[in-house]
C-alpha positions as CSV (number, residue, x, y, z in Angstrom):
1,X,0.0,0.0,0.0
2,X,1.1,3.6,-0.7
3,X,0.9,6.5,1.7
4,X,1.6,10.1,1.0
5,X,4.8,11.5,2.6
6,X,4.1,14.7,4.6
7,X,6.5,17.4,5.7
8,X,6.6,18.7,9.3
9,X,4.0,21.4,8.3
10,X,1.5,18.7,7.4
11,X,1.6,19.3,3.7
12,X,2.2,16.6,1.0
13,X,5.7,16.5,-0.4
14,X,4.5,14.9,-3.6
15,X,6.3,11.6,-2.8
16,X,4.7,8.3,-1.9
17,X,6.0,5.8,0.7
18,X,5.4,2.1,-0.2
19,X,4.4,0.1,2.9
20,X,5.2,-3.5,2.5
21,X,2.2,-5.8,2.4
22,X,4.2,-8.4,4.2
23,X,4.2,-6.1,7.3
24,X,1.3,-3.7,7.0
25,X,-1.3,-6.0,5.2
26,X,-1.2,-9.4,6.9
27,X,-4.2,-11.2,8.4
28,X,-4.1,-10.1,12.1
29,X,-3.5,-12.9,14.6
30,X,-5.4,-11.8,17.7
31,X,-3.9,-14.5,20.0
32,X,-0.3,-13.5,19.1
33,X,-1.2,-9.9,19.8
34,X,-2.7,-10.9,23.2
35,X,0.4,-12.9,24.2
36,X,2.8,-10.2,23.2
37,X,0.9,-7.5,25.1
38,X,0.5,-9.8,28.1
39,X,4.3,-10.4,28.1
40,X,5.0,-6.6,27.8
41,X,2.7,-5.8,30.8
42,X,4.1,-8.7,32.8
43,X,7.6,-7.5,32.3
44,X,6.7,-4.1,33.8
45,X,5.7,-5.7,37.1
46,X,8.4,-5.4,39.8
47,X,7.2,-8.5,41.7
48,X,8.5,-7.0,45.0
49,X,5.3,-7.5,47.0
50,X,5.8,-9.3,50.3
51,X,3.6,-9.9,53.4
52,X,5.0,-11.3,56.7
53,X,4.0,-14.9,57.6
54,X,3.7,-16.1,61.2
55,X,7.4,-17.2,61.3
56,X,8.5,-13.6,60.4
57,X,6.3,-11.8,62.9
58,X,8.0,-10.2,66.0
59,X,6.3,-11.4,69.1
60,X,6.4,-13.8,72.0
61,X,6.3,-17.6,71.4
62,X,4.8,-18.5,74.8
63,X,1.6,-20.4,74.9
64,X,-1.0,-17.6,75.6
65,X,-3.4,-19.8,77.6
66,X,-3.8,-23.2,78.9
67,X,-4.7,-26.0,76.5
68,X,-7.9,-27.2,78.2
69,X,-10.7,-25.8,80.3
70,X,-11.2,-22.4,78.8
71,X,-14.2,-23.2,76.8
72,X,-12.6,-21.8,73.6
73,X,-10.4,-23.1,71.0
74,X,-6.8,-24.0,71.9
75,X,-4.2,-21.4,71.0
76,X,-0.4,-21.7,71.0
77,X,1.0,-18.4,69.7
78,X,0.1,-14.8,69.6
79,X,1.6,-14.8,66.1
80,X,-1.1,-17.0,64.7
81,X,-3.0,-15.6,61.7
82,X,-6.3,-15.7,63.6
83,X,-5.1,-13.0,66.0
84,X,-4.8,-9.3,65.2
85,X,-1.2,-8.5,64.4
86,X,-0.5,-12.1,63.5
87,X,1.1,-13.4,60.3
88,X,-0.8,-13.6,57.0
89,X,-1.8,-16.9,55.5
90,X,-0.6,-17.5,51.9
91,X,0.5,-13.8,51.6
92,X,2.3,-12.5,48.5
93,X,5.9,-13.4,48.0
94,X,8.5,-11.8,45.7
95,X,8.4,-13.4,42.3
96,X,9.3,-12.8,38.7
97,X,6.3,-12.4,36.4
98,X,8.2,-12.4,33.1
99,X,7.8,-15.3,30.6
100,X,9.3,-16.0,27.2
101,X,7.8,-15.9,23.7
102,X,9.6,-17.1,20.6
103,X,10.8,-14.5,18.1
104,X,8.4,-15.5,15.3
105,X,5.4,-15.1,17.4
106,X,6.5,-11.6,18.6
107,X,7.2,-10.7,15.0
108,X,3.7,-11.9,13.9
109,X,2.2,-9.9,16.8
110,X,3.8,-6.6,15.7
111,X,2.9,-7.2,12.0
112,X,-0.7,-7.9,13.1
113,X,-0.8,-4.7,15.2
114,X,0.6,-2.6,12.3
115,X,-1.9,-4.1,9.9
116,X,-4.8,-3.2,12.3
117,X,-3.6,0.4,12.3
118,X,-3.2,0.4,8.5
119,X,-6.8,-0.9,8.1
120,X,-7.9,2.0,10.4
121,X,-6.0,4.6,8.4
122,X,-4.1,5.5,11.5
123,X,-0.6,5.5,10.0
124,X,1.2,8.6,8.7
125,X,4.6,8.9,7.0
126,X,6.6,12.1,7.6
127,X,9.9,13.1,6.0
128,X,12.9,12.9,8.4
129,X,13.3,15.9,10.6
130,X,15.4,17.1,13.5
131,X,15.6,20.1,15.9
132,X,18.7,22.2,16.6
133,X,18.0,22.0,20.3
134,X,15.5,20.2,22.6
135,X,12.3,22.3,22.7
136,X,8.8,21.1,23.5
137,X,7.2,24.0,21.6
138,X,8.8,22.9,18.3
139,X,7.5,19.4,18.9
140,X,4.0,20.7,19.7
141,X,4.1,22.7,16.4
142,X,4.7,19.5,14.5
143,X,1.9,17.7,16.2
144,X,-0.5,20.7,15.5
145,X,0.5,20.6,11.8
146,X,-0.2,16.9,11.6
147,X,-3.5,17.3,13.4
148,X,-2.3,15.2,16.4
149,X,-2.3,17.7,19.2
150,X,-4.0,16.2,22.3
151,X,-4.3,12.8,20.7
152,X,-2.3,9.7,21.7
153,X,0.4,9.4,19.1
154,X,3.5,7.4,18.6
155,X,6.4,8.8,16.6
156,X,8.8,6.2,15.2
157,X,12.4,7.4,14.4
158,X,14.8,5.6,12.1
159,X,17.8,6.3,14.3
160,X,17.9,7.7,17.8
161,X,17.4,11.5,17.7
162,X,18.2,13.0,21.0
163,X,16.7,16.4,20.4
164,X,13.4,15.1,19.1
165,X,13.1,12.6,21.9
166,X,13.9,15.2,24.6
167,X,11.4,17.6,23.1
168,X,8.6,15.1,23.5
169,X,9.2,14.0,27.1
170,X,6.9,16.6,28.7
171,X,3.9,15.5,26.7
172,X,1.7,12.8,28.2
173,X,-0.1,12.0,25.0
174,X,2.9,11.6,22.7
175,X,5.8,9.2,22.7
176,X,8.9,9.0,20.6
177,X,10.7,5.7,20.0
178,X,13.3,4.3,17.6
179,X,12.3,1.6,15.2
180,X,14.2,-1.0,17.3
181,X,12.0,-0.1,20.4
182,X,8.7,-0.6,18.6
183,X,6.5,-3.0,20.5
184,X,3.0,-4.4,20.0
185,X,1.8,-2.7,23.1
186,X,3.0,0.7,22.1
187,X,1.5,0.3,18.6
188,X,-1.9,-0.5,20.0
189,X,-1.8,2.0,22.8
190,X,-1.5,4.9,20.3
191,X,-4.4,6.3,18.3
192,X,-2.1,7.4,15.5
193,X,1.4,6.3,14.4
194,X,3.8,8.6,12.6
195,X,6.7,6.9,10.8
196,X,9.6,9.0,9.8
197,X,10.7,7.9,6.3
198,X,14.0,6.6,7.6
199,X,12.4,4.2,10.0
200,X,10.4,2.2,7.3
201,X,13.3,0.3,5.8
202,X,14.5,-0.9,9.2
203,X,11.1,-2.0,10.4
204,X,10.3,-3.8,7.2
205,X,13.6,-5.6,7.2
206,X,13.2,-6.7,10.8
207,X,9.6,-7.9,10.5
208,X,9.5,-9.4,7.0
209,X,12.0,-12.2,7.9
């Protein structure tokens, strides 16, 4: 499929970018997308949650009352989970939530997500640009020209561009990533995706294997 290449003022340059059908026009695999997004979110979890069990509670170990004759249940320790201040039964323990997926499945998931965005006409191609210095106002002007101000957008760079990246960090609705950082979650989390011309070749070579 062909998409018009825009400049940073939002006007057509007269050139067309050819988006590979092997990347942007595949039959979406919903289960692959689900697994890749699940892995991304699982990898964000720290897994440092911890609750103290009865063996870790500070307290006396004496038997708090005699075994028989009280008319109530026997009790051997104030650290028992049935008492206030006692340990927690089956509380959370530190753990690693990450899991592995094979490369072909992750590649299929990204192609499926990109194809979904292409079907929704949510993909734009802009000629490569840079800023002389990091400045949020310059980045906002680009978003306004593209009609993306206030919308959740993902800008994909071909190579790391420090000034463009730093100019976008104060904006909650926009994110700038390099083509190597592109993930299924970030693709789906954005309403619009803006590819710089220089990023297309790297993305298509990585995903069309």
